[in-house]
C-alpha positions as CSV (number, residue, x, y, z in Angstrom):
1,M,136.6,16.1,226.7
2,M,138.0,14.1,223.8
3,N,134.5,13.9,222.2
4,N,134.2,17.5,222.6
5,E,137.4,17.8,220.7
6,K,136.8,16.0,218.1
7,D,133.2,17.6,217.3
8,A,134.7,21.0,217.4
9,T,137.7,19.9,215.0
10,T,134.6,18.0,213.0
11,E,132.6,21.3,213.0
12,N,135.9,23.3,212.1
13,S,136.9,21.5,209.2
14,A,132.9,21.2,208.0
15,D,133.2,25.3,208.4
16,G,136.5,25.3,206.6
17,A,135.2,22.7,203.7
18,Q,132.3,25.4,203.5
19,V,134.7,28.4,203.4
20,N,136.7,26.8,201.0
21,D,133.8,26.1,198.7
22,G,132.4,29.6,198.9
23,A,136.2,30.9,198.2
24,K,136.4,28.8,195.0
25,A,132.9,29.6,193.8
26,E,133.7,33.6,194.4
27,A,137.3,32.8,192.6
28,A,135.3,31.2,190.0
29,I,132.4,34.1,189.3
30,E,135.7,36.7,189.4
31,N,137.7,34.7,186.8
32,G,134.5,34.9,184.4
33,A,133.5,31.3,185.0
34,P,129.9,31.1,184.5
35,E,127.7,29.5,187.2
36,Q,126.1,26.0,186.3
37,Q,123.1,26.9,184.0
38,S,120.7,24.3,182.1
39,H,121.3,23.4,178.5
40,E,118.2,25.7,178.0
41,E,119.2,28.7,179.7
42,L,122.7,28.4,177.6
43,L,120.5,28.4,174.5
44,L,118.4,31.2,175.4
45,T,121.4,33.2,176.2
46,L,123.5,32.5,173.3
47,Q,120.1,33.3,171.2
48,D,120.0,36.6,172.7
49,A,123.7,37.3,172.2
50,Q,123.0,36.3,168.3
51,A,120.1,38.5,168.3
52,K,122.2,41.8,169.8
53,A,125.1,40.9,167.6
54,D,122.7,41.1,164.6
55,E,121.2,44.3,165.7
56,Y,124.5,46.1,165.9
57,W,125.5,44.6,162.4
58,N,122.4,45.9,160.9
59,Q,123.3,49.4,162.8
60,L,126.7,49.4,161.5
61,L,125.7,48.8,157.8
62,M,123.3,51.2,158.3
63,A,125.7,53.9,159.4
64,R,128.2,53.0,156.7
65,A,125.1,53.4,154.2
66,D,124.2,57.0,155.7
67,Q,128.2,57.9,155.8
68,A,128.4,56.7,151.9
69,N,125.2,59.1,151.2
70,A,126.4,61.7,152.9
71,Q,129.8,61.7,151.4
72,K,127.8,61.4,147.7
73,R,125.7,64.3,148.8
74,A,128.6,66.6,149.6
75,E,130.5,65.6,146.5
76,R,127.6,66.3,144.4
77,D,126.9,69.7,146.3
78,L,130.7,70.5,145.5
79,A,130.4,69.8,142.1
80,N,127.4,72.0,141.8
81,A,129.0,74.7,143.4
82,H,131.9,74.3,141.4
83,K,129.5,74.4,138.3
84,F,127.3,77.1,139.3
85,G,129.3,79.4,141.5
86,V,129.0,82.1,139.3
87,E,125.4,82.0,138.3
88,K,124.6,85.1,140.3
89,L,127.6,87.1,139.0
90,A,126.2,85.6,135.3
91,A,122.5,86.6,136.1
92,D,123.6,90.6,137.3
93,L,125.5,90.5,134.0
94,I,123.1,89.7,131.7
95,P,121.5,93.3,131.7
96,V,124.7,94.9,131.1
97,K,125.1,92.4,128.0
98,D,122.0,93.5,127.1
99,S,123.1,97.6,127.2
100,M,125.8,97.0,125.2
101,E,124.0,95.5,122.6
102,M,121.3,98.3,122.6
103,G,123.9,100.9,122.5
104,L,125.9,98.9,119.1
105,A,122.2,98.9,117.8
106,A,121.9,102.6,118.2
107,V,125.1,103.1,116.7
108,A,124.5,101.2,113.5
109,E,121.1,103.1,113.4
110,G,123.0,106.3,113.1
111,E,121.7,107.7,116.5
112,D,123.1,111.0,118.1
113,Q,126.7,110.7,119.4
114,D,125.7,112.2,122.7
115,K,122.7,109.7,123.4
116,V,125.4,106.7,122.7
117,R,127.4,108.5,124.7
118,E,124.9,108.8,127.5
119,G,123.9,105.1,127.1
120,M,127.6,103.9,127.3
121,T,128.0,105.9,130.4
122,L,125.0,104.0,132.3
123,T,126.2,100.7,131.3
124,L,129.6,101.6,132.4
125,Q,127.8,102.7,135.7
126,M,125.6,99.5,136.1
127,F,128.5,96.9,135.1
128,S,130.5,99.2,137.8
129,G,127.8,98.6,140.4
130,V,127.8,94.4,139.2
131,L,131.6,94.4,140.4
132,E,131.0,96.3,143.6
133,K,128.2,94.1,144.6
134,F,130.4,90.8,144.3
135,G,133.1,92.4,146.2
136,I,135.3,93.4,143.1
137,R,136.9,96.8,143.7
138,E,139.3,98.9,141.1
139,V,142.6,100.0,142.1
140,N,143.2,103.5,140.5
141,P,146.3,104.7,142.2
142,E,147.3,108.0,140.5
143,G,148.9,110.3,142.8
144,E,149.4,107.8,145.3
145,T,152.5,106.3,146.9
146,F,153.2,103.4,144.8
147,N,152.6,100.0,146.5
148,P,153.9,97.0,144.7
149,D,151.6,94.9,146.5
150,F,148.6,96.2,144.1
151,H,150.9,98.3,141.5
152,Q,153.2,97.3,138.8
153,A,155.6,99.6,137.6
154,M,155.8,100.1,133.9
155,S,158.5,102.7,133.9
156,I,160.2,105.3,136.3
157,Q,160.2,108.9,135.4
158,E,162.1,111.8,137.0
159,S,159.9,114.4,138.2
160,A,160.0,117.9,140.0
161,D,156.6,117.9,140.4
162,S,155.7,114.6,142.3
163,P,157.5,113.3,145.5
164,P,159.7,110.3,144.8
165,N,158.0,106.8,144.3
166,T,154.6,108.2,143.5
167,V,152.3,107.1,140.9
168,M,152.4,109.7,138.1
169,T,150.2,107.9,135.2
170,V,147.9,104.6,135.5
171,F,148.1,103.1,132.4
172,Q,145.5,100.2,133.5
173,K,143.4,100.1,136.6
174,G,144.0,96.9,138.8
175,Y,141.1,94.9,140.7
176,V,140.9,93.3,143.6
177,L,138.5,90.6,144.6
178,N,137.7,91.1,148.5
179,E,141.3,92.5,149.1
180,R,142.8,89.8,147.2
181,L,144.8,91.0,144.0
182,I,143.6,89.6,140.7
183,R,145.1,92.2,138.7
184,P,147.9,95.2,139.4
185,A,147.3,98.4,138.2
186,M,150.0,99.2,135.6
187,V,151.7,102.5,136.5
188,V,154.5,104.9,135.7
189,V,156.6,105.8,139.0
190,S,158.1,109.1,139.7
191,K,161.8,109.6,140.8
192,A,163.7,112.4,142.0
193,A,164.5,114.9,139.5
194,T,168.2,114.9,138.8
195,P,170.1,118.1,139.9
196,A,171.1,120.1,136.8
197,E,175.0,120.3,136.6
């Protein structure tokens, strides 16, 4: 019976040793300890890791170069936008200048005043069309209520004919670009007439 107990104890201790060895191996793997590898396997693993590191480094360098190129392109495009932003406006204004030059030449040649006036009227219409095309609208508020956002009062006059705070006269028209004020209209504004004593 004692032999059986010894055999059982030996078996238990052998099983326990295997369990302990297995637990140690699992713990080593969980803790990141590499399994036993041969020198050649470690060398191959290292070469593979080095190749991947080189590949990632090259990708990083290429990404940086692409980013630098994109930034230079954006700066160049922005500079060109500032430099040539009025190109379309200029192209549309050149015919207006041509028309004005023809009008001056007609005056110098002693053309009929009616023809010169007609030519100037057409030139002004052409110029107004160009302004409208580019979102520039004139502000001509005669007879309207004074608006300090778009009008600048040059003087105030009493008026029995106009309600108070009405634009009576426009000295100079104003202009807005896409509803942003470029130049206010210079106006005379009415106020209530003082009652006679």
